Backbone as JSON, one array per atom type, in Angstrom:
{
  "sequence": "XXXXXXXXXXXXXXXXXXXXXXXXXXXXXXXXXXXXXXXXXXXXXXXXXXXXXXXXXXXXXXXXXXXXXXXXXXXXXXXXXXXXXXXXXXXXXXXXXXXXXXXXXXXXXXXXXXXXXXXXXXXXXXXXXXXXXXXXXXXXXXXXXXXXXXXXXXX",
  "N": [[-46.95, 12.54, -11.17], [-45.41, 14.35, -9.74], [-44.72, 12.69, -7.67], [-43.14, 10.86, -9.06], [-41.08, 12.54, -9.84], [-40.13, 13.25, -7.36], [-39.31, 10.7, -6.54], [-37.33, 10.21, -8.45], [-35.52, 12.19, -7.75], [-34.87, 11.29, -5.2], [-33.71, 8.84, -5.82], [-31.55, 9.83, -7.27], [-30.23, 11.21, -5.25], [-29.56, 9.04, -3.7], [-27.79, 7.74, -5.4], [-25.83, 9.72, -5.54], [-25.0, 9.67, -2.88], [-23.94, 7.1, -2.77], [-21.85, 7.4, -4.6], [-20.36, 9.28, -3.21], [-19.72, 7.72, -0.97], [-18.09, 5.81, -2.23], [-16.03, 7.47, -3.08], [-15.04, 8.22, -0.61], [-14.17, 5.73, 0.27], [-12.13, 5.33, -1.58], [-10.43, 7.43, -0.88], [-9.79, 6.55, 1.67], [-8.43, 4.21, 1.04], [-6.25, 5.31, -0.29], [-5.15, 6.69, 1.83], [-4.52, 4.55, 3.45], [-2.6, 3.42, 1.83], [-0.64, 5.42, 1.97], [-0.11, 5.19, 4.72], [0.91, 2.59, 4.86], [3.16, 2.96, 3.31], [4.53, 4.8, 4.92], [4.95, 3.19, 7.17], [6.54, 1.2, 6.06], [8.74, 2.75, 5.36], [9.53, 3.59, 7.9], [10.2, 1.11, 9.05], [12.26, 0.41, 7.32], [14.12, 2.44, 7.88], [14.58, 1.82, 10.55], [15.78, -0.67, 10.27], [18.07, 0.19, 8.92], [19.25, 1.72, 10.95], [19.72, -0.29, 12.84], [21.47, -1.89, 11.38], [23.57, -0.08, 11.01], [24.34, 0.31, 13.66], [25.11, -2.28, 14.31], [27.15, -2.54, 12.46], [28.92, -0.53, 13.36], [29.53, -1.61, 15.84], [30.8, -3.97, 15.08], [32.94, -2.88, 13.65], [34.27, -1.58, 15.71], [35.08, -3.78, 17.14], [36.83, -4.98, 15.33], [38.84, -3.03, 15.24], [39.77, -3.15, 17.86], [40.82, -5.72, 17.84], [42.85, -5.4, 16.0], [44.59, -3.73, 17.42], [45.37, -5.5, 19.42], [46.79, -7.27, 17.87], [49.07, -5.79, 17.24], [50.31, -5.68, 19.75], [50.53, -8.3, 20.55], [52.31, -10.45, 19.09], [52.51, -13.17, 18.95], [49.89, -14.08, 19.0], [48.88, -13.14, 16.7], [48.02, -14.34, 14.22], [45.72, -15.78, 14.94], [44.06, -13.71, 15.87], [43.79, -12.25, 13.54], [42.31, -14.04, 11.95], [39.95, -14.08, 13.44], [39.07, -11.45, 13.11], [38.63, -11.41, 10.34], [36.62, -13.29, 10.16], [34.62, -11.96, 11.65], [34.12, -9.78, 9.96], [33.13, -11.18, 7.75], [30.8, -12.23, 8.85], [29.47, -9.86, 9.34], [29.08, -8.93, 6.69], [27.51, -11.03, 5.75], [25.31, -10.78, 7.45], [24.42, -8.23, 6.71], [23.79, -8.75, 4.04], [21.74, -10.65, 4.41], [19.84, -9.09, 5.81], [19.35, -7.15, 3.86], [18.25, -8.76, 1.88], [15.92, -9.65, 3.2], [14.67, -7.19, 3.53], [14.26, -6.44, 0.85], [12.51, -8.51, 0.1], [10.35, -7.95, 1.79], [9.59, -5.42, 0.8], [8.78, -6.11, -1.8], [6.63, -7.8, -1.18], [4.9, -6.05, 0.19], [4.36, -4.29, -1.91], [3.07, -6.05, -3.66], [0.8, -6.72, -2.16], [-0.36, -4.19, -1.9], [-0.82, -3.47, -4.61], [-2.54, -5.54, -5.31], [-4.71, -5.01, -3.61], [-5.48, -2.49, -4.55], [-6.15, -3.13, -7.22], [-8.32, -4.84, -6.77], [-10.08, -3.04, -5.55], [-10.49, -1.24, -7.65], [-11.75, -2.95, -9.48], [-14.1, -3.51, -8.08], [-15.16, -0.96, -7.97], [-15.62, -0.5, -10.7], [-17.5, -2.46, -11.19], [-19.57, -1.58, -9.5], [-20.09, 0.88, -10.68], [-21.04, 0.06, -13.19], [-23.33, -1.3, -12.36], [-24.85, 0.8, -11.23], [-25.15, 2.37, -13.47], [-26.74, 0.7, -15.01], [-28.99, 0.67, -13.36], [-29.7, 3.39, -13.49], [-30.32, 3.61, -16.2], [-32.51, 1.86, -16.36], [-34.35, 3.14, -14.67], [-34.67, 5.55, -16.07], [-35.85, 4.6, -18.43], [-38.21, 3.52, -17.39], [-39.43, 5.86, -16.4], [-39.76, 7.26, -18.76], [-41.54, 5.59, -20.1], [-43.73, 5.78, -18.38], [-44.35, 8.48, -18.61], [-45.1, 8.48, -21.28], [-47.34, 6.87, -21.1], [-49.13, 8.61, -19.98], [-49.48, 10.25, -22.04], [-47.56, 12.12, -22.48], [-44.68, 13.7, -23.82], [-41.36, 12.8, -23.33], [-39.33, 14.43, -24.24], [-40.39, 16.95, -24.34], [-40.57, 17.72, -21.75]],
  "CA": [[-45.76, 13.12, -11.8], [-44.59, 14.88, -8.64], [-44.16, 11.54, -6.97], [-42.04, 10.32, -9.88], [-39.98, 13.5, -9.74], [-39.57, 13.06, -6.02], [-38.63, 9.41, -6.55], [-36.1, 10.37, -9.24], [-34.58, 12.96, -6.93], [-34.41, 10.41, -4.12], [-32.76, 7.9, -6.44], [-30.35, 10.62, -7.59], [-29.53, 11.44, -3.98], [-28.98, 7.75, -3.32], [-26.62, 7.54, -6.25], [-24.81, 10.67, -5.09], [-24.48, 9.16, -1.61], [-23.11, 5.94, -3.1], [-20.63, 7.95, -5.2], [-19.62, 9.9, -2.09], [-19.16, 6.61, -0.19], [-16.99, 5.23, -3.0], [-14.92, 8.42, -3.03], [-14.46, 8.1, 0.73], [-13.43, 4.46, 0.29], [-10.9, 5.56, -2.34], [-9.57, 8.27, -0.05], [-9.3, 5.69, 2.75], [-7.42, 3.32, 0.45], [-5.06, 6.12, -0.52], [-4.56, 6.96, 3.13], [-3.92, 3.28, 3.86], [-1.37, 3.29, 1.04], [0.34, 6.32, 2.59], [0.26, 4.62, 6.01], [1.77, 1.44, 4.59], [4.44, 3.51, 2.85], [5.2, 5.37, 6.1], [5.39, 2.08, 8.0], [7.67, 0.57, 5.37], [9.86, 3.68, 5.51], [9.96, 3.51, 9.29], [10.89, -0.17, 9.23], [13.52, 0.48, 6.57], [15.04, 3.29, 8.66], [14.95, 1.06, 11.74], [16.77, -1.66, 9.84], [19.31, 0.92, 8.65], [19.85, 2.06, 12.25], [20.24, -1.52, 13.43], [22.64, -2.28, 10.59], [24.64, 0.86, 11.32], [24.81, 0.0, 15.02], [25.83, -3.55, 14.22], [28.37, -2.24, 11.72], [29.82, 0.19, 14.26], [29.98, -2.56, 16.86], [31.77, -4.86, 14.45], [34.13, -2.09, 13.33], [35.0, -1.37, 16.97], [35.71, -5.06, 17.49], [37.97, -5.14, 14.41], [39.9, -2.11, 15.69], [40.34, -3.72, 19.08], [41.63, -6.88, 17.45], [44.07, -4.91, 15.35], [45.48, -3.26, 18.48], [45.93, -6.68, 20.06], [47.78, -7.84, 16.94], [50.31, -5.03, 17.41], [50.93, -5.97, 21.04], [50.72, -9.75, 20.75], [52.75, -11.07, 17.85], [52.29, -14.6, 19.05], [48.48, -14.37, 18.75], [48.46, -12.33, 15.54], [47.28, -15.1, 13.21], [44.4, -16.1, 15.5], [43.27, -12.48, 15.91], [43.48, -11.91, 12.14], [41.21, -14.93, 11.55], [38.73, -13.63, 14.12], [38.61, -10.22, 12.45], [38.11, -11.79, 9.02], [35.34, -13.95, 10.42], [33.66, -10.93, 12.06], [33.73, -9.05, 8.75], [32.29, -12.06, 6.93], [29.5, -12.26, 9.5], [28.85, -8.55, 9.09], [28.61, -8.92, 5.3], [26.42, -11.99, 5.67], [24.16, -10.17, 8.13], [23.94, -7.14, 5.85], [23.15, -9.37, 2.87], [20.49, -11.24, 4.86], [18.9, -8.0, 6.1], [18.96, -6.54, 2.58], [17.35, -9.72, 1.24], [14.64, -9.57, 3.91], [14.08, -5.89, 3.21], [13.77, -6.51, -0.53], [11.34, -9.39, 0.1], [9.25, -7.2, 2.42], [9.15, -4.38, -0.12], [8.03, -6.75, -2.88], [5.37, -8.3, -0.63], [4.04, -4.89, 0.42], [3.9, -3.81, -3.22], [2.12, -7.03, -4.18], [-0.43, -6.55, -1.38], [-0.92, -2.89, -2.25], [-1.35, -3.53, -5.97], [-3.71, -6.43, -5.27], [-5.83, -4.28, -2.99], [-5.93, -1.43, -5.47], [-6.82, -3.77, -8.35], [-9.61, -5.31, -6.28], [-10.94, -1.89, -5.35], [-10.86, -0.74, -8.98], [-12.73, -3.88, -10.05], [-15.37, -3.29, -7.37], [-15.69, 0.34, -8.4], [-16.13, -0.68, -12.06], [-18.73, -3.24, -11.06], [-20.59, -0.7, -8.92], [-20.42, 1.88, -11.7], [-21.89, -0.59, -14.19], [-24.61, -1.56, -11.72], [-25.62, 2.04, -11.1], [-25.49, 2.79, -14.83], [-27.9, -0.12, -15.38], [-30.13, 1.17, -12.57], [-30.07, 4.68, -14.06], [-30.97, 3.36, -17.48], [-33.81, 1.26, -16.07], [-35.21, 4.2, -14.13], [-34.97, 6.48, -17.16], [-36.81, 3.93, -19.33], [-39.5, 3.46, -16.68], [-40.01, 7.21, -16.37], [-40.15, 7.58, -20.13], [-42.75, 4.82, -20.36], [-44.83, 6.35, -17.59], [-44.74, 9.74, -19.25], [-45.79, 8.16, -22.52], [-48.65, 6.35, -20.71], [-49.98, 9.77, -19.74], [-49.55, 11.03, -23.28], [-46.56, 13.2, -22.45], [-43.42, 13.39, -24.49], [-40.22, 13.06, -22.44], [-38.48, 15.49, -24.78], [-41.01, 18.23, -24.05], [-40.4, 18.01, -20.32]],
  "C": [[-44.82, 13.67, -10.71], [-43.93, 13.74, -7.86], [-42.98, 10.96, -7.74], [-40.84, 11.25, -9.83], [-39.3, 13.35, -8.38], [-38.76, 11.77, -5.95], [-37.3, 9.5, -7.32], [-35.05, 11.15, -8.45], [-34.01, 12.09, -5.8], [-33.41, 9.41, -4.66], [-31.45, 8.61, -6.76], [-29.53, 10.88, -6.33], [-28.86, 10.16, -3.49], [-27.72, 7.47, -4.11], [-25.49, 8.48, -5.85], [-24.18, 10.2, -3.78], [-23.55, 7.98, -1.87], [-21.77, 6.41, -3.7], [-19.74, 8.56, -4.12], [-18.96, 8.81, -1.24], [-17.98, 5.98, -0.91], [-15.78, 6.15, -2.99], [-14.24, 8.35, -1.67], [-13.65, 6.81, 0.85], [-12.11, 4.61, -0.45], [-9.92, 6.4, -1.53], [-8.96, 7.44, 1.1], [-8.22, 4.75, 2.23], [-6.13, 4.08, 0.19], [-4.36, 6.43, 0.8], [-3.88, 5.7, 3.67], [-2.6, 3.07, 3.12], [-0.27, 4.17, 1.64], [0.82, 5.75, 3.93], [1.2, 3.43, 5.84], [3.15, 1.93, 4.17], [5.22, 4.08, 4.03], [5.76, 4.25, 6.98], [6.58, 1.38, 7.38], [8.91, 1.44, 5.5], [10.43, 3.61, 6.92], [10.74, 2.22, 9.54], [12.24, -0.17, 8.51], [14.54, 1.3, 7.35], [15.49, 2.56, 9.92], [15.99, 0.0, 11.4], [18.11, -0.99, 9.53], [20.02, 1.27, 9.96], [20.47, 0.82, 12.89], [21.5, -1.98, 12.7], [23.82, -1.37, 10.9], [25.22, 0.58, 12.7], [25.62, -1.29, 15.02], [27.17, -3.34, 13.51], [29.38, -1.52, 12.61], [30.39, -0.73, 15.34], [31.06, -3.48, 16.29], [33.07, -4.12, 14.09], [34.96, -1.82, 14.59], [35.74, -2.65, 17.38], [36.94, -5.3, 16.61], [39.14, -4.26, 14.86], [40.59, -2.65, 16.94], [41.24, -4.9, 18.76], [42.93, -6.46, 16.78], [45.08, -4.39, 16.37], [46.13, -4.44, 19.2], [46.98, -7.35, 19.18], [49.12, -7.14, 17.11], [51.01, -5.39, 18.69], [51.22, -7.45, 21.24], [51.06, -10.43, 19.42], [52.45, -12.56, 17.81], [50.86, -14.97, 18.68], [47.98, -13.7, 17.46], [47.64, -13.11, 14.51], [45.85, -15.41, 13.68], [43.49, -14.87, 15.5], [42.87, -12.07, 14.49], [42.32, -12.77, 11.63], [39.88, -14.5, 12.17], [38.17, -12.37, 13.46], [38.01, -10.52, 11.09], [36.75, -12.45, 9.17], [34.26, -12.93, 10.81], [33.18, -10.12, 10.85], [32.83, -9.89, 7.85], [30.88, -12.14, 7.52], [28.74, -10.96, 9.27], [28.27, -8.51, 7.68], [27.44, -9.86, 5.12], [25.15, -11.41, 6.3], [23.56, -9.05, 7.28], [23.21, -7.71, 4.64], [21.81, -9.98, 3.26], [19.44, -10.16, 5.12], [18.43, -7.33, 4.81], [18.0, -7.46, 1.84], [15.96, -9.68, 1.88], [13.93, -8.27, 3.57], [13.5, -5.9, 1.8], [12.51, -7.38, -0.62], [10.13, -8.68, 0.7], [8.7, -6.14, 1.48], [8.32, -4.99, -1.25], [6.67, -7.23, -2.39], [4.4, -7.15, -0.36], [3.5, -4.35, -0.89], [2.84, -4.74, -3.79], [0.77, -6.86, -3.47], [-1.12, -5.25, -1.79], [-1.55, -2.93, -3.63], [-2.59, -4.43, -6.03], [-4.92, -5.73, -4.69], [-6.38, -3.21, -3.91], [-6.65, -2.02, -6.68], [-8.21, -4.25, -7.96], [-10.58, -4.15, -6.11], [-11.39, -1.31, -6.69], [-11.9, -1.64, -9.64], [-14.09, -3.68, -9.39], [-16.0, -1.97, -7.79], [-16.28, 0.23, -9.81], [-17.44, -1.45, -12.03], [-19.87, -2.37, -10.52], [-21.03, 0.35, -9.94], [-21.34, 1.29, -12.76], [-23.27, -0.85, -13.62], [-25.46, -0.29, -11.67], [-25.96, 2.61, -12.48], [-26.7, 2.01, -15.32], [-29.15, 0.36, -14.65], [-30.62, 2.49, -13.15], [-30.82, 4.49, -15.36], [-32.37, 2.8, -17.27], [-34.79, 2.31, -15.57], [-35.61, 5.17, -15.23], [-35.99, 5.87, -18.11], [-38.18, 3.88, -18.68], [-40.18, 4.82, -16.67], [-40.5, 7.62, -17.75], [-41.45, 6.86, -20.47], [-43.95, 5.4, -19.61], [-45.3, 7.68, -18.18], [-45.52, 9.48, -20.52], [-47.18, 7.59, -22.23], [-49.63, 7.5, -20.48], [-50.05, 10.68, -20.96], [-48.57, 12.18, -23.31], [-45.29, 12.74, -23.17], [-42.26, 13.73, -23.55], [-39.34, 14.2, -22.92], [-39.07, 16.85, -24.47], [-40.8, 18.66, -22.6], [-38.95, 18.26, -20.07]]
}
């Protein structure tokens, strides 16, 4: 009986250790999620900085072209076309970067949700397994107690 009690305690400790391990895995997944979010935020801010720098550079170029228009009437049409083209490139670049950013965000979300779904499925599977093990152990202990003429309810 003492051995069975010791065995049950050992099994209980094993289950507690497994639960602790699963909790640690969940905490790690949450930390990974936070890290991914931080990295995405950092990349987004970096893209914003690059876009702002590119925008400022293009705006400076437009201003310079406008000054040349005032001083060079003969070249005014050519400079106007260049400025319009620079703005179109800026808008195209911004649209491309925004598209890439949106695609990255969706892909990160898809990866994150997939990972979390997989982890939840594994946790549900592990929970069911350990519930089956617990039930089996309880039945075995009940049978052993009954073999010795003891009632499990009295203990």
